[in-house]
N, C-alpha and C positions, 0 to 999 in steps of 0.2 A: 971151780977152777975144772974138774972133770968134765962136767955138764958142757960148758963153753968149748973145752978141747974136743968132746965127741961131737959137738954140733959142727963145730969147723971140719973135722974129719970127713964128716959125711958131706958137707957142702963142697970139700975136693973132689970126693967119689962122684958127686954129682955133676961137677963141672967137668972131670974126666971122661964121665959117661957121654956128654954132650958131644965133647969131640967126635965121637962114633955114631952120630945121631945124624942121620939124612934129613936136613931140612924138607917140611912136608907144606907145600901151599896152603893157605888160610882155606881155601875151599874143602881141604881134606878134614880139618878140624871140627868143622860146621854141618857137615853133611847130614849127619842124625838130628841134629838142631833144626837144619833147615827142613826135612822131611817132616819133622813133628810139627813145624808149624805152618807147611802146606796141608797135612793132613788136619791139623785144626781148623783150618778153613773151610775144608771140603766136608767136614764131619758137622759144621753148624746142621742145624734142623731145615734150615730154608734150602740149603745146597743138597742135601744129602741124597735124595730120592733121583736126582739128575743122573745121569749116567755121563762119568768122567773120564776122559783118556788121554793119558800125559806121559812124556817122555823127555827129560831135562839131561843133557849130556855134555861133559867136557871133551871137546874133539882131539886135544892135545894128548890125552893120556887115555881117551875112549871110555872114559869113566862114567856110568852111569851118576849122576847126583839124584835123581828121583826117578820114580817109575809108578804109573796106576794104571792098569789094564793097557799096558803099552802094547802089548801084543794081540789085542781085540780089534775088531774091524769096527769103524766108525765113519759117518757120512761127513766127509771133509769140506763140504760146501766148495767155497773158492780158494781153499788150499791146495785143490785140483791144479789150479793153475801153475804151482811150483813145478809138477810132473812136467806138464807142458814146456813151460819155458824153459826149465835145466835141460829137457831134452834138446829143444832147437839149440841151446848154446853148445851142447855136445856135437849134436851132427851138423848144424851149418856153420857156427861160430859167430863169435859177436860182431864180426864185421861182414858177414854175408848182407847183401844188397838185393831186395826183390826190383823186377824189371817193369817198364811199360813199355810196349813198343808201337809202331805206327807204320804200316806196310802199304805199300802201292803195288797192285797189279798189271800195272804197265808202265811203260819210260815216257817221262814227262816230254812233249814236244819243245820246240825252241822258244816258243811263246808260253811255256809253262803251263800246259794243258795236259793232264794225265787222262789218256782213253781207257780208264778202268776204275777199279773200286779204291777207296781208302779203307784200311782194317785196323782199328785199336785193339791190342791185346795185351790184356792186364795177367800177371802172375801175381795175385794175391792185390786185394784191397787197400791195403796199409798206406799207399801213397797217396790215396782219396780221402784221409781224415784230418781235419786240421788239430786233432788231439795229438799226432805225432809231435808237431812243433808250433809254437804258436803262431809262427810268422806264418805259415803256411794257411792258405784259404782250401775248401773242397777244390776248386777248380785251377789251381795254382801249377798242377802236374799236367794239365790240358793246356793250359797257356804255354807253358814251356814248350811241350810238343807243336804248339802252333806256331811259335816262334820259329821253331829249327826248320818245319817246313815250309815256310815263307822264305826263310833265308835261304832254300836250296833254288829258288825262283819258280816253285810251284804256284800256279795262280786260280786252277780251276781242275777240278775233279769231276770227269763227266759221269761217272758210275755212282755207285753207293757208298755212305759210309757204314760200314759194318763193326759192330763190336763182337769180337770173337771172345767166347765164354768157356774155351776149351779146358783151360786150368785145372777147372774142377769138372766133373761130371754134371750135367745138367740137373742137380737136385733141387737148388736153391732151399735147403733146409732153413726152416724159422727158427730163430735164437732169440732170446730175449737181452736186448739191449741194455736194460736198467729196470730196477722194482722201485716204485717209493710209495709212501702213504701220504695223504694230505686231507686236510679238514674238508668235509662234505657241507652242505647248505643246512643240514640239521644239526643243530648244536650237540656237539660231542661226538660227531658221528665221522668215522676216519673210512676214506675211500682208497682202495689199493690199487694203484695204476701199475700197469706192465706196457712198456715200450717194446715191439718186438720188430725183429727185422730177420734178412735172410743171408745165410753164408755164401757169399758171390764173389767171385775174384775181380768183377768189375762193378763197383758199387759207389757212389760218393756218399761222405760222411754217415758210413756207416748203415746205408742203404736206406735211410729216412729221410722225409723231408721236412723241414722245421718250417712252421708256419707262425706268424707273430699278428693279431689282428688288434688295430688301436682305435677308437672310437673317431668321430669326424668333430670339427670343430662345434656342431651345435647340434640339438636334436633335430632329428629327421635325415640329416646328411647321412651319406653310405660310409662305411666305416673304411678304413684303409687296409688292406693287406699285404704282407710282405712274405717272401717264400724264400729259403734257402736250402739248396742254389736254385738258383733262379735261371728258367730254361723257358723258351716258347713252346717247347714241347709241352710243357704243363699248363693246362687249361682251368683256368680260376675263374669261376661265376661267383660273382660276388652280389649277393642278395641281403646283406646285412645291414642294417641301419643302426643309428646311434639313438638312444634313447634317453629319455630325462634323466637328470641327476640321480633320483631315488628310485628307478626303475630297476627291475628285477633283471638280472642278466639271462638270456634266453637263447644266446648265439650259439651255434652248433658248427661244426667242421666235420664233412662227410666225405668222401671218397665217391667219385661218379665215373664208372668205367676204369680202364687202365691208367689213364693219364688225366683224368678231371678231378678237382677238387670244387665242392658248393659250401659257400659260406651262406648262412641264413639266420634270421632270429636278431635281436637286440641286444646291444651293448652299451650301457650307461656312459653318458660322457664323463662322468666322473672316474670311469675306470681307467686303471692303470694298464690295461690291455689284458689279451687272452693270447695264451702261448700253447701251440701242443705239435706233435710230430704224426706223420702218417708214413706206413711203410710204401717204398717202392715197390710197384708189383712187378716189373721187369727192367730191373738196374741196368743190365747190359744196352737196352734198348734207350734207356735214359739218358746212359753216359754218351752214347753217340750223338743223341740228339744235342746235348750239353756241347759235345765237342764242336758239332757242326756251327752253333753260332759263335764260339770263341774263334773259331778257325777264320769265321765271316767278319769279325773284329780285326782280325790280323790279314786280310785282304785274299783269304783263299776262300773259293766259293765251292760248294758241292752242290752239284746238280739233280744229283740221284737222291732218293729217299734216305733214311736212316732205319737200320734192323739189326738183329741180333743173330748170331748163329752159334751153335753149341758144337764144335769141332771143325777141324780144318777141312773136311770134305763138303760140308755144308756152305761154309764161306765161299766156294767158287773153285777158283785156278788152284791147282796143287801149290804146296808150300813152295818148291823150288821157284815158282815164277814171282814170288813177292819179294820186293824189293824195300828193305830197310829204309826208312826217309827220316826217323826221328826214335829217340830211346831217352827215358828219363829212370833215375835209379834211385830208390828209396834212401831214405837216412839209415845207417847201419841198424842192424838187427837189435843191439843192445838199446837203443832209443825205442825202437816198438815195444820191446819187453818192458821197456821202463814204465811205459803208458798201461801195457799189460799188469803188471805187478802192483805199481802204484795207486792206480785209479781202478784196477778190479774189472779192468774192460773184456766183457763176456763176448762179442762178437770177432773181436780181434783174436782172443786166445783160440775160438774155433776157426777162424781162419788160419791162423799158424799151424795149428794140428793138420789142416788137410794140406797146408803147404809141406808139411813136413812130408807126408804122404807122397805128395807129387815129385819133391825135390829126392827124397832117399830110395821109392818105391816105384818113381812113374806112375802114379796112379793118386789123384789129390781126392781121396775119400776120406772119410770119417775112419773107415775101418783100416785103410792103409795106415793114417796118421797113428792110430792106436797101436796097431802091430808094431810101428817104429818104437813107439814108444816103450812098449811090452819088452822088445828086445834090449832095449837099453838099460831098462830097469833089471832084466835077468843079468846084464853085464856087471851091476854094480851090487848083485846080491839081495833083490828084491824080486821075491815070487809072486807070482799071481795069486795066491792065496793072502799075501800081506797088502797088495793094491790090485782091485779090480777096478779098472777104470772104463767109464763108457763115454765121456765127453773130453772137451779141452778146458771147458771153463769152469766145472762144477756145479752147473744149474741143475742135473739130474740127481736125484736121492738115491740112485742106484750106484752112483761112485761109494766105493766102501776102501778104506785104508786103515793101516795100523799107523799110530804114533811112532812106533818103531820104524817103519818103512819111512815116514817124513824124516826123522831125525838121519837116517841111513843116506838120504838122499843129500840132506842138508850138509852130513859131512863128506860126501863126495865132492861137493862142490866148494867145500872148505878147501879141499886138498889140491884143486885144479888151480892152474895158473889164470884163468878167467874170473877168479873168485873176487878180487877187486871189482870188476865190471858188472859182475852179476849181482853182487851186495849192494850196489850203488843202485840196481832197478827196484829193491823194497821200499815202501813206505817207511818213514821214520816217524817214531811217536812225538806229538808236540810240532810237528814241522811240516809235512806233506803227505798227499795220498789219502787213504783211507784211515790212517792213524793220525792225521793232523791234528783232529781234536781230542786226543786221548791221551792219558799220562802224561801231561803238559807241565808238570810241577818242573820247576828248573832243576833239582836235583837229579830227575829223572829224565827229562827231555834229552833226546837224541840218542839215548841208549837202545831202544828196540829198532831194529831193522826185520821187519816181518811183513807175512801175508796174512790179511785178515779173510775171514769166511764168513758168510752170513746167510741161512735158509732156514725156513719154519724149522724150528727143533734142532736146529744146528749151529752153535758158534763156534768159530774156531780161531786160533792164529798159530803161526809156525814162523821161526826165524831165527835170528841171532840176537844175543845180548852182547853188546859192545862195552868191555871192559876196559881198564888201565893196561897200558904196557902192550896194549895191540891184542889183548886177550878177546875171546869169543868163547859164549856158551851158545849151545843150540838147545831149542826146545820145539816141541809141538802140544800144544794144549787143545784139546777137542771137549765141547759138550754136547751131548746128544738127548736126545728123548726128555727136552726141557720141562722140569716141573716151576722154573723161574721166569722171568721176563728176560727178554733178549738182553737188555741194558744191565741185569743185574749179573748174568753170564758173562759179559763184557767187563763189568766190574770185577768178578771174582778173576778173570784171567790177567786183568791189569793188576791187580794186587798179587799174584803170584809172580808177575814180571817183577813187580817192585821189589819181593822178597829175593828172587834171584840178585838183583843188582845188589841190594841190601847186606848179601850175606858172602856173596863172591866179588864183589866190587872192587876190593884191595887187597893185596898180597905183600905181607912185610919178610916173606920167604923163612921166618921163625918157626919152630915147632914147639907144641903145648910145653915139653920140658924145659926148653930154652927160655919160655914166657917166665916160668916158675924161677928158673935159675935169675934171671934178669931182676924179679921182684925181690928172691931171697937176697941177692947181693945188696940192692940197695938198702933192703931194710937192715942187713949187718952193717952196712957202711953208717948206718944213722943209729945204731946201737939198738936195733929193735929184731934180734934173729927170730923166725918163727917158722919152724920146719912143717907147720900143718899145712904150707900151700900148694906144695906139688901133690900130695898125698889127696887133699879134697879136690883138688882140678883131676885126677885120675877118676876119682869116684863120680866125678860129674860127668864123665865120657863113658 
């Protein structure tokens, strides 16, 4: 009887102590266990030699749930785009719109004739990419401008059609639009392909021409060539011939001068076709030529030639003599950033960085954009020793950031009123963007909203884990100096994300002691009182 009374007295004391115990979220109970499991993954022989930088943070209480080399510098790859796009949200706002304008340098006559030039001026080429909206074609904006001009009664431009490229200085820096690998003709050989473009405020569909070649109906016939966008300015010389069914493909597509394309060689009649892209050498001039064709389709004739100018002084008359005849506004900035973050669009990220320089500092250069970004990062407590950025897309291996800097950036966004909009721009695992084929298990799908990053020797992922009750966990995981395959690095990162969801994905609001009390009370009610429960639980922690 004494032992039973003593046990019940102890239980009462435990219950009373529980009244003064502040409930601790579930994640607080399992941080040590979680850390050990992450360490166990990383310490496996296969992964041990790779350099890992990780920070996982609860933004609601600023508690670090896990950290490994979080204050060390890593090459972030396309995680760099997070810095570019967050700065744009801060300095321009999610509803900011870029404008494309058309001006004339003379007043139209009663019959609709303009004794002057027509000037096309772009402020960022985001308008001209059909990736921004699936309903847009690369020529949709030029069509809209043409309709507006025709609606004003203008029928003829006596002068030239000029593309003013003044929004950025005339550097036209090359940038990689995308990289991919495909099988070569030799068995087992992988050929790495790179598609480059230029950073220019007036360029259709990322500054490249897309070319599709199809075989003719029978051997000996010419191949059929399609280009997008299609413009008379583009001179296509088709020497391609359809070959027999089993013939070897020898078809080649090469540039000739500034606006010529030569198709030569053979394409088997059984071929499904050949596709490639070529960079546009003078994007503004190409845009002017494309605009001239579209204007003609809407009853507006340009008598003069097409040309580009790089600054208002080169375009002829002073700005005060320009008359606006049409304007097109882009979709909101949030829609542009959605493409940049979900699809990891390199040229758009570079355009956005230079646009920040132009809009904030009045100079559309890489240096000005980086200065705007650096100023913002200083404002939120990220200094140059934690984030040294040299571009907007993350293509350069000279970009260096700490995982700590990335989570600080993500936490800042989490606390801002625009967070829901920015959150929606990130790729979602198992759903869309660069995460559409990753972590697609039903129990994990749609939990990870993040930005991927891939370079040789650098695989990264940073973003948010979405948990119940609208809770978020922030994370930045970077793998550099890989001693494993890129696939293995991604698999490791995905496993860590899975661990985050598994450990912190539910919160019943009870403490370890209260859990033990509940178990003890249930045992007593069943006539099986065991006081070893709380003690053994404390020992495990």
